[in-house]
C-alpha positions as a Markdown table, in Angstrom:
| # | Residue | x | y | z |
|---|---|---|---|---|
| 1 | Met | -2.6 | 21.9 | -12.1 |
| 2 | Asn | -1.7 | 18.9 | -10.1 |
| 3 | Met | -4.0 | 17.3 | -7.5 |
| 4 | Arg | -2.2 | 18.9 | -4.5 |
| 5 | Leu | -2.3 | 22.4 | -5.9 |
| 6 | Ser | -5.9 | 22.0 | -6.8 |
| 7 | Arg | -6.7 | 20.8 | -3.3 |
| 8 | Lys | -5.0 | 23.7 | -1.6 |
| 9 | Ala | -6.6 | 26.2 | -3.9 |
| 10 | Ile | -10.0 | 24.7 | -3.2 |
| 11 | Ala | -9.3 | 24.7 | 0.6 |
| 12 | Thr | -8.5 | 28.4 | 0.3 |
| 13 | Thr | -12.0 | 29.1 | -1.0 |
| 14 | Gly | -13.5 | 27.1 | 1.8 |
| 15 | Val | -15.1 | 24.2 | -0.1 |
| 16 | Ala | -12.7 | 21.4 | 0.6 |
| 17 | Ala | -15.4 | 19.1 | 2.0 |
| 18 | Leu | -13.2 | 16.1 | 2.8 |
| 19 | Ala | -10.5 | 18.3 | 4.5 |
| 20 | Phe | -13.1 | 19.7 | 6.8 |
| 21 | Gly | -14.7 | 16.3 | 7.2 |
| 22 | Leu | -11.6 | 14.9 | 8.7 |
| 23 | Ala | -12.4 | 16.9 | 11.8 |
| 24 | Ala | -15.2 | 14.5 | 12.5 |
| 25 | Cys | -12.8 | 11.6 | 12.6 |
| 26 | Gly | -9.9 | 13.2 | 14.6 |
| 27 | Ser | -8.1 | 16.4 | 15.3 |
| 28 | Ser | -5.2 | 18.4 | 14.0 |
| 29 | Asp | -2.3 | 19.2 | 16.2 |
| 30 | Asp | -0.9 | 22.5 | 14.9 |
| 31 | Gly | 1.9 | 22.3 | 17.4 |
| 32 | Gly | 3.4 | 19.5 | 15.5 |
| 33 | Gly | 5.7 | 21.7 | 13.5 |
| 34 | Ser | 7.4 | 23.5 | 16.4 |
| 35 | Gly | 11.1 | 23.9 | 15.7 |
| 36 | Gly | 10.9 | 24.1 | 11.9 |
| 37 | Asp | 10.7 | 27.2 | 9.8 |
| 38 | Gly | 8.5 | 25.6 | 7.2 |
| 39 | Asp | 10.7 | 26.8 | 4.3 |
| 40 | Lys | 10.3 | 23.5 | 2.6 |
| 41 | Gly | 6.5 | 23.4 | 2.9 |
| 42 | Thr | 4.0 | 21.6 | 5.1 |
| 43 | Ile | 3.6 | 17.9 | 5.5 |
| 44 | Thr | 0.5 | 16.5 | 7.1 |
| 45 | Leu | 0.9 | 13.1 | 8.9 |
| 46 | Gly | -2.3 | 11.1 | 9.2 |
| 47 | Tyr | -2.4 | 8.3 | 11.8 |
| 48 | Ile | -4.6 | 6.4 | 14.2 |
| 49 | Pro | -3.4 | 7.0 | 17.8 |
| 50 | Ser | -4.6 | 3.7 | 19.2 |
| 51 | Trp | -2.4 | 1.8 | 16.6 |
| 52 | Thr | 0.8 | 2.6 | 18.3 |
| 53 | Asp | 3.1 | 1.6 | 15.5 |
| 54 | Gly | 1.7 | 4.6 | 13.6 |
| 55 | Leu | 1.7 | 6.8 | 16.7 |
| 56 | Ser | 5.4 | 6.1 | 17.3 |
| 57 | Thr | 6.6 | 6.6 | 13.7 |
| 58 | Ala | 4.4 | 9.7 | 13.3 |
| 59 | Tyr | 6.3 | 11.4 | 16.2 |
| 60 | Leu | 9.6 | 10.1 | 14.8 |
| 61 | Leu | 8.9 | 11.7 | 11.4 |
| 62 | Glu | 7.6 | 14.9 | 13.0 |
| 63 | Asp | 10.9 | 15.3 | 14.8 |
| 64 | Gln | 13.1 | 14.6 | 11.8 |
| 65 | Leu | 11.1 | 16.4 | 9.2 |
| 66 | Thr | 10.9 | 19.5 | 11.4 |
| 67 | Lys | 14.6 | 19.5 | 11.7 |
| 68 | Gln | 14.9 | 19.3 | 7.9 |
| 69 | Gly | 12.9 | 22.6 | 7.6 |
| 70 | Tyr | 9.4 | 21.3 | 7.0 |
| 71 | Glu | 6.3 | 22.4 | 8.9 |
| 72 | Val | 4.6 | 19.2 | 10.2 |
| 73 | Glu | 0.9 | 18.9 | 11.0 |
| 74 | Met | -0.4 | 15.9 | 12.9 |
| 75 | Gln | -3.9 | 14.6 | 11.8 |
| 76 | Thr | -5.5 | 11.9 | 14.0 |
| 77 | Leu | -8.3 | 9.6 | 12.7 |
| 78 | Thr | -10.1 | 6.7 | 14.2 |
| 79 | Glu | -10.4 | 4.2 | 11.3 |
| 80 | Ala | -8.3 | 3.0 | 8.4 |
| 81 | Ala | -10.9 | 3.7 | 5.6 |
| 82 | Pro | -11.1 | 7.5 | 6.1 |
| 83 | Leu | -7.3 | 7.6 | 6.5 |
| 84 | Tyr | -6.7 | 5.9 | 3.1 |
| 85 | Thr | -9.4 | 8.1 | 1.5 |
| 86 | Ala | -7.7 | 11.2 | 2.8 |
| 87 | Leu | -4.3 | 10.0 | 1.7 |
| 88 | Ala | -5.5 | 9.2 | -1.8 |
| 89 | Gln | -7.2 | 12.6 | -2.1 |
| 90 | Gly | -4.2 | 14.5 | -0.8 |
| 91 | Asp | -5.8 | 15.7 | 2.4 |
| 92 | Val | -3.0 | 14.1 | 4.4 |
| 93 | Asp | 0.4 | 13.7 | 2.9 |
| 94 | Met | 1.6 | 10.6 | 4.6 |
| 95 | Tyr | 0.4 | 7.5 | 6.6 |
| 96 | Pro | 3.5 | 6.7 | 8.6 |
| 97 | Ser | 2.9 | 3.1 | 9.4 |
| 98 | Ala | 0.7 | 1.2 | 6.9 |
| 99 | Trp | 0.2 | -2.5 | 6.4 |
| 100 | Pro | -0.5 | -2.5 | 2.6 |
| 101 | Glu | 0.7 | -6.0 | 1.6 |
| 102 | Val | -1.9 | -8.1 | 3.5 |
| 103 | Thr | -3.8 | -6.4 | 6.2 |
| 104 | His | -4.8 | -3.3 | 4.2 |
| 105 | Lys | -4.6 | -4.9 | 0.8 |
| 106 | Ser | -8.3 | -4.1 | 0.1 |
| 107 | Tyr | -7.6 | -0.4 | 0.6 |
| 108 | Met | -4.6 | -0.5 | -1.7 |
| 109 | Asp | -6.6 | -2.3 | -4.3 |
| 110 | Lys | -9.1 | 0.6 | -4.2 |
| 111 | Tyr | -6.8 | 3.6 | -3.7 |
| 112 | Gly | -3.4 | 2.4 | -4.7 |
| 113 | Asp | -3.2 | 4.4 | -8.0 |
| 114 | Asp | -3.3 | 7.6 | -6.0 |
| 115 | Ile | -0.8 | 6.5 | -3.3 |
| 116 | Glu | 3.0 | 6.4 | -3.4 |
| 117 | Asp | 4.8 | 3.7 | -1.5 |
| 118 | Val | 7.8 | 5.7 | -0.1 |
| 119 | Gly | 9.4 | 2.6 | 1.5 |
| 120 | Ala | 9.2 | -0.1 | 4.2 |
| 121 | Tyr | 10.8 | 0.5 | 7.6 |
| 122 | Tyr | 10.1 | -2.9 | 9.3 |
| 123 | Asp | 9.8 | -6.3 | 7.7 |
| 124 | Asn | 8.5 | -8.7 | 10.3 |
| 125 | Ala | 4.9 | -7.7 | 11.0 |
| 126 | Lys | 2.0 | -10.2 | 11.3 |
| 127 | Leu | -1.6 | -10.6 | 12.5 |
| 128 | Thr | -2.3 | -13.0 | 15.4 |
| 129 | Phe | -4.9 | -14.5 | 17.7 |
| 130 | Ala | -3.7 | -14.6 | 21.2 |
| 131 | Val | -4.7 | -16.2 | 24.5 |
| 132 | Pro | -3.3 | -15.9 | 28.1 |
| 133 | Lys | -0.2 | -18.0 | 28.7 |
| 134 | Tyr | -2.2 | -20.0 | 31.3 |
| 135 | Ser | -4.7 | -21.1 | 28.6 |
| 136 | Lys | -4.9 | -24.7 | 27.4 |
| 137 | Ile | -5.7 | -23.6 | 23.9 |
| 138 | Gln | -2.8 | -23.9 | 21.5 |
| 139 | Ser | -4.3 | -23.3 | 18.1 |
| 140 | Ile | -7.1 | -21.5 | 16.4 |
| 141 | Ser | -8.4 | -24.9 | 15.3 |
| 142 | Asp | -8.9 | -25.6 | 19.1 |
| 143 | Leu | -11.3 | -22.7 | 19.6 |
| 144 | Lys | -14.5 | -24.6 | 18.7 |
| 145 | Ser | -14.0 | -27.1 | 21.5 |
| 146 | His | -13.5 | -24.2 | 24.0 |
| 147 | Ala | -16.4 | -21.9 | 22.9 |
| 148 | Lys | -18.2 | -22.3 | 26.3 |
| 149 | Glu | -15.2 | -21.2 | 28.4 |
| 150 | Leu | -14.7 | -18.2 | 26.0 |
| 151 | Asp | -18.3 | -17.3 | 26.2 |
| 152 | Gly | -18.5 | -17.6 | 22.5 |
| 153 | Lys | -16.6 | -14.3 | 22.0 |
| 154 | Ile | -13.5 | -13.3 | 20.0 |
| 155 | Ile | -12.5 | -9.9 | 21.3 |
| 156 | Gly | -11.5 | -7.7 | 18.4 |
| 157 | Ile | -10.6 | -4.1 | 17.7 |
| 158 | Glu | -12.0 | -1.4 | 15.4 |
| 159 | Pro | -14.7 | -2.5 | 13.0 |
| 160 | Gly | -12.9 | -1.0 | 10.0 |
| 161 | Ala | -9.5 | -2.5 | 10.8 |
| 162 | Gly | -7.8 | -4.8 | 8.4 |
| 163 | Leu | -7.4 | -7.3 | 11.2 |
| 164 | Thr | -11.2 | -7.3 | 11.7 |
| 165 | Lys | -11.8 | -7.9 | 8.0 |
| 166 | Gln | -9.2 | -10.7 | 7.9 |
| 167 | Thr | -10.9 | -12.3 | 11.0 |
| 168 | Lys | -14.4 | -12.1 | 9.5 |
| 169 | Asp | -13.6 | -13.0 | 5.9 |
| 170 | Ser | -10.8 | -15.6 | 6.5 |
| 171 | Val | -10.3 | -16.9 | 10.0 |
| 172 | Ile | -13.9 | -17.5 | 11.0 |
| 173 | Pro | -15.0 | -19.3 | 7.8 |
| 174 | Lys | -11.8 | -21.3 | 7.4 |
| 175 | Tyr | -12.0 | -22.6 | 10.9 |
| 176 | Gly | -15.8 | -22.9 | 10.9 |
| 177 | Leu | -16.2 | -20.6 | 13.9 |
| 178 | Gly | -19.3 | -18.8 | 12.7 |
| 179 | Asp | -21.9 | -20.9 | 14.6 |
| 180 | Asp | -20.0 | -20.8 | 17.9 |
| 181 | Phe | -18.4 | -17.4 | 18.1 |
| 182 | Glu | -19.2 | -13.7 | 17.8 |
| 183 | Leu | -16.5 | -11.3 | 16.9 |
| 184 | Val | -16.9 | -8.4 | 19.3 |
| 185 | Thr | -15.5 | -5.1 | 17.9 |
| 186 | Ser | -15.1 | -1.8 | 19.6 |
| 187 | Ser | -11.6 | -0.3 | 19.7 |
| 188 | Thr | -8.0 | -1.2 | 20.4 |
| 189 | Ala | -8.3 | 0.4 | 23.8 |
| 190 | Gly | -11.5 | -1.6 | 24.4 |
| 191 | Met | -9.8 | -4.9 | 23.5 |
| 192 | Leu | -6.9 | -4.1 | 25.8 |
| 193 | Ser | -9.2 | -3.3 | 28.6 |
| 194 | Glu | -10.9 | -6.7 | 28.2 |
| 195 | Leu | -7.5 | -8.4 | 28.0 |
| 196 | Lys | -6.3 | -6.7 | 31.2 |
| 197 | Lys | -9.5 | -7.6 | 33.1 |
| 198 | Ala | -9.3 | -11.3 | 32.0 |
| 199 | Thr | -5.6 | -11.8 | 32.7 |
| 200 | Asp | -5.8 | -9.9 | 36.1 |
| 201 | Asn | -8.5 | -12.4 | 37.1 |
| 202 | Lys | -6.9 | -15.5 | 35.4 |
| 203 | Glu | -10.0 | -15.8 | 33.1 |
| 204 | Asp | -10.2 | -17.3 | 29.6 |
| 205 | Ile | -10.1 | -14.9 | 26.6 |
| 206 | Val | -9.1 | -14.9 | 23.0 |
| 207 | Val | -8.2 | -11.6 | 21.3 |
| 208 | Thr | -7.1 | -10.4 | 17.9 |
| 209 | Leu | -3.6 | -9.0 | 18.1 |
| 210 | Trp | -0.6 | -8.3 | 15.9 |
| 211 | Arg | 3.2 | -8.0 | 16.0 |
| 212 | Pro | 4.9 | -5.7 | 16.6 |
| 213 | Phe | 2.8 | -4.3 | 19.4 |
| 214 | Trp | 3.8 | -3.5 | 22.9 |
| 215 | Ala | 0.9 | -5.4 | 24.4 |
| 216 | Asn | 2.6 | -8.7 | 23.6 |
| 217 | Ser | 5.2 | -8.1 | 26.2 |
| 218 | Lys | 3.1 | -6.1 | 28.7 |
| 219 | Phe | 0.4 | -8.8 | 29.0 |
| 220 | Pro | 1.0 | -12.6 | 29.7 |
| 221 | Val | -0.2 | -13.7 | 26.3 |
| 222 | Arg | 1.0 | -16.0 | 23.5 |
| 223 | Asp | 0.0 | -16.4 | 19.9 |
| 224 | Leu | -2.2 | -19.3 | 18.8 |
| 225 | Lys | -1.0 | -21.4 | 16.0 |
| 226 | Asp | -2.7 | -20.8 | 12.6 |
| 227 | Pro | -2.3 | -24.1 | 10.7 |
| 228 | Lys | -4.6 | -22.9 | 7.9 |
| 229 | Gly | -2.8 | -19.7 | 7.4 |
| 230 | Ala | -6.0 | -17.8 | 7.7 |
| 231 | Leu | -4.4 | -14.7 | 9.1 |
| 232 | Gly | -2.1 | -14.3 | 6.1 |
| 233 | Lys | 1.7 | -14.2 | 5.8 |
| 234 | Gly | 4.0 | -11.8 | 7.5 |
| 235 | Glu | 4.4 | -8.4 | 5.9 |
| 236 | Ala | 6.3 | -5.2 | 6.1 |
| 237 | Leu | 5.3 | -1.9 | 7.6 |
| 238 | His | 5.4 | 0.9 | 5.0 |
| 239 | Phe | 5.5 | 4.7 | 4.8 |
| 240 | Leu | 2.7 | 5.6 | 2.3 |
| 241 | Gly | 2.6 | 9.0 | 0.8 |
| 242 | Thr | 0.0 | 10.7 | -1.4 |
| 243 | Lys | 0.6 | 10.5 | -5.1 |
| 244 | Asp | 3.9 | 12.3 | -6.2 |
| 245 | Phe | 5.0 | 12.7 | -2.6 |
| 246 | Ser | 8.7 | 12.2 | -3.5 |
| 247 | Asp | 8.5 | 14.8 | -6.3 |
| 248 | Glu | 7.0 | 17.5 | -4.0 |
| 249 | Phe | 9.1 | 16.6 | -0.9 |
| 250 | Pro | 12.3 | 15.1 | -2.2 |
| 251 | Asp | 14.4 | 15.7 | 0.9 |
| 252 | Ala | 11.7 | 14.2 | 3.1 |
| 253 | Ala | 11.4 | 11.2 | 0.8 |
| 254 | Lys | 15.1 | 10.6 | 1.0 |
| 255 | Leu | 15.1 | 10.7 | 4.8 |
| 256 | Ile | 12.0 | 8.5 | 5.1 |
| 257 | Lys | 13.4 | 5.9 | 2.7 |
| 258 | Gly | 16.5 | 5.6 | 4.9 |
| 259 | Ile | 14.6 | 4.6 | 8.0 |
| 260 | Lys | 15.1 | 0.8 | 8.7 |
| 261 | Leu | 14.3 | -0.7 | 12.0 |
| 262 | Asp | 15.0 | -4.2 | 13.4 |
| 263 | Asp | 13.0 | -5.9 | 16.1 |
| 264 | Glu | 15.0 | -4.3 | 18.9 |
| 265 | Glu | 14.9 | -0.8 | 17.5 |
| 266 | Tyr | 11.2 | -0.9 | 16.7 |
| 267 | Gly | 10.4 | -2.4 | 20.1 |
| 268 | Ser | 12.3 | 0.3 | 22.0 |
| 269 | Leu | 10.7 | 3.1 | 19.9 |
| 270 | Glu | 7.2 | 2.0 | 20.7 |
| 271 | Asp | 8.0 | 1.2 | 24.3 |
| 272 | Met | 9.5 | 4.7 | 24.9 |
| 273 | Val | 6.7 | 6.6 | 23.2 |
| 274 | Val | 3.8 | 4.6 | 24.6 |
| 275 | Asn | 5.0 | 3.3 | 28.0 |
| 276 | Glu | 8.2 | 4.8 | 29.3 |
| 277 | Tyr | 7.3 | 8.5 | 28.5 |
| 278 | Gly | 3.6 | 8.3 | 27.6 |
| 279 | Glu | 1.0 | 10.8 | 26.3 |
| 280 | Gly | 2.2 | 14.4 | 26.2 |
| 281 | Lys | 5.8 | 13.5 | 26.3 |
| 282 | Glu | 6.2 | 12.0 | 22.9 |
| 283 | Lys | 8.9 | 14.5 | 21.8 |
| 284 | Glu | 11.0 | 13.7 | 24.8 |
| 285 | Ala | 10.6 | 10.0 | 24.0 |
| 286 | Ile | 11.8 | 10.5 | 20.4 |
| 287 | Asp | 14.9 | 12.5 | 21.6 |
| 288 | Ala | 15.8 | 9.8 | 24.0 |
| 289 | Trp | 15.3 | 7.1 | 21.4 |
| 290 | Ile | 17.4 | 8.8 | 18.7 |
| 291 | Lys | 20.3 | 9.1 | 21.1 |
| 292 | Lys | 20.2 | 5.4 | 21.7 |
| 293 | Asn | 19.5 | 4.3 | 18.1 |
| 294 | Pro | 21.4 | 6.6 | 15.7 |
| 295 | Lys | 22.0 | 3.7 | 13.3 |
| 296 | Ala | 18.3 | 3.3 | 12.6 |
| 297 | Phe | 18.7 | 5.9 | 9.9 |
| 298 | Lys | 20.6 | 4.8 | 6.8 |
| 299 | Thr | 20.9 | 8.3 | 5.5 |
| 300 | Glu | 22.6 | 11.2 | 7.2 |
| 301 | Ile | 20.2 | 13.3 | 9.4 |
| 302 | Thr | 21.1 | 16.9 | 9.7 |
| 303 | Glu | 19.2 | 19.8 | 11.2 |
| 304 | Glu | 18.5 | 22.9 | 9.1 |
| 305 | Lys | 20.3 | 26.0 | 10.4 |
């Protein structure tokens, strides 16, 4: 009996502890499969809503997989660690926008044997430190001399994020910032709130950011130079499946492997889902985006009749 069959059998008897434990981290949207008959099985997409690359691609996959005849369930979580754990143990079937090469490498080192890399859809992602465009600071190496103006704070995101780990383990020690700065972590929403407040009032701030991310164009910010390469090299964004995903869902895997987005396509996807349409209208956003970007799929997309 393979791991997935074993998991589902256990869940039926009511003792799948981790599956039930996911409820403490997020929620399941059973409406995610509307429009599909479920003949090909159920695929659970696990994602972190505040990380809008995953939010956008989760709804893109929900739309396309449903049209292929899969039942799709959406499982939201708040941190990367429980998401990778759930993926490795088969409690979610796919993480639709992972950063496994650099940002999430530690999770891949731990769980990679139980995860299938189904393919990369975007190849120009990177971690950044950013300041307002009006700031005099040009480089991370300049931060020490501006600690007073910045109140000794680097405004970060979730404590369990790969960007947070990279900041703590690489950026702060390589640039000798430990005596002058505190990394303030809370959430992506919390970071953006602080960024908005600072830029609205033309105040100094430094935040941890990444590309691609809609906030880079919404807020008047620019990246700081990273001469020591402490934030790591650029990387690709991947679709990660639980082990043997392609064997269990071959049609889904074929579709997913064919999704390739350039900067313009990705940017318009995230902007439509997050900003133009917004919460509660994700499906409408995906419909509008697909009409404008049919060439984003390198394999033919057909709806099951």
